[in-house]
C-alpha positions, 0 to 999 in steps of 0.5 A, a space after each residue: 598631809 595630802 602630800 603623804 596620803 597622795 605618796 601612799 597611794 602612789 605607792 599602793 598603786 605602783 606595788 599593785 601594779 608590779 605584783 600584777 606583772 610579777 604574777 602574769 608572768 609566773 602564771 605563764 611559767 606555771 602554764 607552760 608546766 601544767 600543759 606539758 603535764 596535761 600533754 603528757 598524762 594525756 595517755 595515762 589511765 587516771 582519775 580526775 576530780 576538778 575544782 576541789 577546795 584545798 587547804 595547803 600548809 607546808 613546813 620547812 625545818 632549816 637545820 642550819 639556822 634552827 628556825 621552822 617555817 610554815 606557809 599557809 595557802 588559803 583560797 585554794 582551789 585544785 584539780 586532782 589527777 589520781 593515778 594507780 601509783 601517784 597523785 598530782 595536785 594542780 592548785 590555783 590560789 584566789 586572793 587579790 590576783 589568781 595565782 596558778 601554781 606547778 603541779 605537784 606529785 605525790 608518789 608511792 616510793 616504788 614508782 617511776 614517776 621521777 623518770 616520768 615526771 623529771 620537772 615536777 616536785 615530787 614527794 615520796 612520802 615516808 608517812 601518809 596520815 590518812 584521816 576522814 576529818 568530816 563527811 567529804 573531807 580528807 586530811 594527809 600529812 606527808 613527810 617527804 621520805 628525801 627531804 625530812 625537813 618538808 611537812 606538807 598537810 593537804 586537806 581536800 573538801 567537797 569530795 564524794 564517797 566514790 572519790 574519797 573510796 578511790 583515795 583508798 589506794 594511798 593506805 598502800 603508800 605509807 611505807 618506810 624506806 
C-alpha cells in the first residue's frame, strides 16, 4: 500500500515540476510578444485599463469532424488597450501557476491592424454583441469574419462608467463584410 502511495506522490510531484517548467518557457515566449506589443504601441494613442477581471470563453467548431469544443479560461485578469480602430487584451490566468497569454487584438474590419500587428492573433468581428450585464460589467460576443468557426465570449468586470462609455466606439465595428 505504501508503494502505491509513494508512486502516486512521485508521479504528482514530477507532473507539477514538468508543468512548471513548461509554463516558465511558455511565459518567456509570451513575454517577448508582450514586450514587442508594448514597444510598438508606445508611440500610439490609446486608453489602457489595468487589472480588469475577465471571463474568457472560446468556442471552436471543427467542421471536418463535426466537433464543437469550448475552452473556458477561469481566474483571468487583463490589461485592455483601447485604440480608435481596435482593442487589445493582454490576459493572465492565475490558477495553480500564473500563465501569461499573448495579446489578442479585436479590430474593426477597415483598420490596418494586420500590417501593424502581424505577429498577433487578430479577430475581425463580423458581429459584436455589446451587452451591459451588470453595473461595471460588459459582455462581448465576437464572431470572427475570417474564421467563422471561432466564437469568443468576453466578459470584463469592474469597469468604471467612464471606461464603459469609452467602449461605445465598438458599436460602429459591428459591420458585416
